[in-house]
C-alpha positions as CSV (number, residue, x, y, z in Angstrom):
1,M,13.4,-75.3,-29.0
2,I,12.9,-73.0,-25.9
3,R,11.4,-69.5,-26.3
4,I,13.4,-67.1,-24.2
5,Y,12.1,-63.9,-25.9
6,G,8.4,-64.4,-25.1
7,R,8.5,-62.1,-22.0
8,R,10.3,-59.4,-24.0
9,N,7.4,-59.3,-26.6
10,I,4.8,-58.9,-23.8
11,L,6.9,-56.2,-22.2
12,S,7.4,-54.3,-25.5
13,F,3.7,-54.8,-26.3
14,L,2.8,-53.0,-23.0
15,L,5.7,-50.5,-23.0
16,K,5.1,-48.9,-26.4
17,P,1.4,-47.8,-25.7
18,L,2.5,-46.6,-22.2
19,C,5.2,-44.4,-23.7
20,I,2.9,-43.0,-26.3
21,A,0.3,-42.2,-23.6
22,I,3.0,-40.5,-21.4
23,L,4.1,-38.4,-24.4
24,I,0.5,-37.4,-25.2
25,F,-0.1,-36.5,-21.6
26,A,3.1,-34.5,-21.4
27,H,2.2,-32.6,-24.6
28,F,-1.2,-31.6,-23.2
29,G,0.4,-30.7,-19.9
30,L,2.8,-28.4,-21.7
31,V,0.0,-26.8,-23.7
32,W,-2.1,-26.3,-20.5
33,L,1.0,-24.8,-18.7
34,K,1.6,-22.4,-21.7
35,S,-2.0,-21.2,-21.7
36,N,-1.9,-20.6,-17.9
37,V,1.3,-18.5,-18.3
38,I,-0.3,-16.4,-21.1
39,S,-3.4,-15.8,-18.9
40,L,-1.1,-14.8,-16.0
41,E,0.7,-12.3,-18.3
42,Y,-2.6,-10.8,-19.3
43,D,-3.6,-10.5,-15.6
44,I,-0.2,-8.8,-14.8
45,S,-0.6,-6.3,-17.6
46,N,-4.1,-5.4,-16.4
47,L,-2.7,-4.9,-12.8
48,E,0.1,-2.7,-14.1
49,K,-2.5,-0.5,-15.9
50,I,-4.5,-0.2,-12.7
51,K,-1.2,0.6,-10.8
52,E,-0.4,3.4,-13.3
53,E,-3.9,4.8,-12.9
54,C,-3.6,4.7,-9.1
55,L,-0.2,6.4,-9.2
56,K,-1.6,9.2,-11.4
57,E,-4.5,9.6,-9.1
58,R,-2.1,9.7,-6.1
59,K,-0.1,12.5,-7.7
60,I,-3.3,14.5,-8.4
61,L,-4.4,14.0,-4.8
62,F,-1.0,15.2,-3.5
63,A,-1.3,18.3,-5.6
64,E,-4.8,19.0,-4.3
65,K,-3.6,18.4,-0.7
66,A,-0.7,20.9,-1.3
67,N,-3.1,23.4,-2.8
68,L,-5.5,23.0,0.2
69,Q,-2.7,23.4,2.7
70,S,-1.2,26.5,1.1
71,F,-1.1,29.6,3.2
72,E,-3.3,31.5,0.8
73,T,-6.1,29.0,1.1
74,I,-5.9,29.0,4.8
75,N,-5.9,32.8,4.9
76,S,-8.9,33.0,2.6
77,S,-10.8,30.6,4.8
78,V,-9.9,32.6,7.9
79,S,-11.1,35.8,6.3
80,G,-14.5,34.2,5.6
81,D,-17.3,33.9,8.0
82,Y,-16.1,30.7,9.6
83,G,-14.9,32.3,12.8
84,F,-11.3,31.2,12.6
85,V,-8.7,33.2,14.5
86,F,-4.9,32.8,14.6
87,P,-3.8,31.7,18.1
88,N,-2.1,34.1,20.5
89,R,1.5,33.2,21.3
90,I,0.8,33.1,25.0
91,K,-1.9,30.4,24.5
92,V,0.3,28.1,22.5
93,I,1.6,25.0,24.3
94,H,4.9,23.6,23.1
95,V,5.4,19.9,23.2
96,K,9.1,18.9,23.5
97,R,10.3,15.6,22.1
98,Q,12.0,13.2,24.5
99,K,15.0,11.2,23.4
100,G,14.3,7.5,23.0
101,P,11.0,5.7,23.1
102,L,9.6,7.6,26.1
103,P,6.1,9.1,26.1
104,Y,5.7,12.8,25.4
105,K,5.5,15.1,28.3
106,V,3.4,18.2,28.1
107,S,3.7,20.9,30.8
108,L,3.4,24.6,31.3
109,E,5.7,26.6,33.4
110,R,4.1,27.7,36.6
111,K,4.8,31.3,35.9
112,N,3.0,31.3,32.5
113,V,0.0,29.5,34.0
114,V,-0.4,32.0,36.8
115,T,-0.1,35.0,34.4
116,M,-2.6,33.4,32.0
117,I,-5.1,32.8,34.8
118,E,-4.6,36.4,36.2
119,G,-5.0,37.8,32.6
120,A,-8.1,35.8,32.0
121,S,-9.7,36.8,35.3
122,G,-8.7,40.4,34.8
123,S,-10.3,40.6,31.3
124,E,-13.7,39.5,32.5
């Protein structure tokens, strides 16, 4: 009698422990993956709390900025001993915006420059 099934027994002898080892490895892999997902969720929740705190602080800073830029605050600082003076309309230079991505041009009309120079020399 010839044994044909001998190879099958050796294959099943090696295949069963290999499948069990693969199942155990897959199970621990899933547990590791689940724990990493949970730790990422905790990290995300901590970052969301930090984001909310930063947004609250940003709103407070914008309110303080608006308060500091208010006309009453500027007026009170001008009336103090800081030496601030509101500019004269003749001494203001207007910058006109060019169409397109060109550089800005700043210029005074010749007539205004001459009157300003004459006015400055006459007041001395």
